[in-house]
C-alpha positions in Angstrom: -20.2 -14.8 5.7 -20.1 -17.6 8.3 -16.9 -18.1 10.3 -15.9 -21.6 11.4 -13.0 -22.2 13.7 -11.4 -25.2 15.2 -9.5 -24.6 18.4 -7.3 -27.4 19.8 -6.2 -27.6 23.4 -3.6 -30.0 24.7 -4.0 -30.3 28.5 -1.2 -30.9 30.9 -1.2 -34.6 31.9 -2.2 -33.7 35.5 -4.9 -31.3 34.4 -7.1 -33.2 31.9 -10.2 -33.2 34.1 -9.8 -29.5 35.0 -9.4 -28.5 31.4 -12.5 -30.6 30.5 -14.5 -29.0 33.2 -13.4 -25.5 32.2 -14.2 -26.1 28.5 -17.6 -27.5 29.3 -18.6 -24.2 30.9 -18.4 -22.6 27.5 -20.9 -24.8 25.6 -24.4 -23.8 26.6 -23.7 -20.1 27.1 -22.0 -19.9 23.7 -24.8 -21.8 22.0 -27.3 -19.3 23.4 -25.4 -16.3 22.0 -26.8 -14.3 19.2 -25.1 -15.3 16.0 -23.8 -18.7 17.2 -24.6 -21.4 14.6 -22.9 -24.2 16.5 -20.5 -24.8 19.3 -19.2 -28.3 20.2 -16.3 -29.6 22.2 -14.7 -33.0 21.5 -12.2 -35.0 23.6 -10.2 -37.5 21.6 -10.7 -41.1 22.7 -7.2 -42.1 21.8 -5.6 -39.0 23.4 -7.8 -37.7 26.3 -5.5 -34.7 26.9 -6.5 -33.4 23.5 -9.7 -31.3 23.1 -11.1 -29.8 19.9 -13.6 -27.0 19.9 -15.5 -26.5 16.6 -17.5 -23.4 16.5 -19.5 -21.6 13.8 -20.7 -18.0 13.9 -22.9 -16.0 11.5 -20.3 -13.3 10.9 -17.3 -11.5 12.4 -19.6 -9.3 14.6 -21.1 -12.4 16.3 -17.6 -13.8 16.9 -16.3 -10.5 18.3 -19.4 -10.3 20.5 -18.6 -13.8 21.8 -15.2 -12.6 23.0 -16.9 -9.9 25.2 -19.1 -12.3 27.2 -18.5 -13.2 30.8 -18.1 -16.9 30.1 -15.4 -16.3 27.5 -13.5 -13.9 29.8 -13.7 -16.5 32.6 -12.3 -19.3 30.3 -9.7 -16.9 28.8 -8.3 -15.9 32.2 -8.3 -19.5 33.6 -7.2 -22.0 30.9 -3.4 -21.4 30.8 -2.4 -23.4 34.0 -4.1 -26.5 32.6 -2.9 -26.2 29.0 0.3 -27.4 27.5 -0.5 -26.1 24.0 -3.3 -24.3 22.1 -3.7 -23.5 18.5 -6.6 -22.6 16.1 -7.5 -23.0 12.5 -10.0 -21.2 10.4 -12.1 -23.7 8.4 -13.9 -23.4 5.1 -16.7 -25.6 3.8 -15.8 -26.9 0.4 
């Protein structure tokens, strides 16, 4: 069963560019992972401090494999100083 997630980041006002740069490092490596169906990051035009990641994985095994990659570990250990808030939602196609 496919897994689709939406992860929202709200950057600190003085860290928008740093958050953007960090998130951008995730796109290509994630897209190249086995089991990645899509991986896109959006920045809201009306609120540039808000970033939305929409990712789809073939199954739980693919998503768990993603969490063991070097690029994921790098992002995970570096995003907090730039981030005011972070939350995620599991999505379902209807």
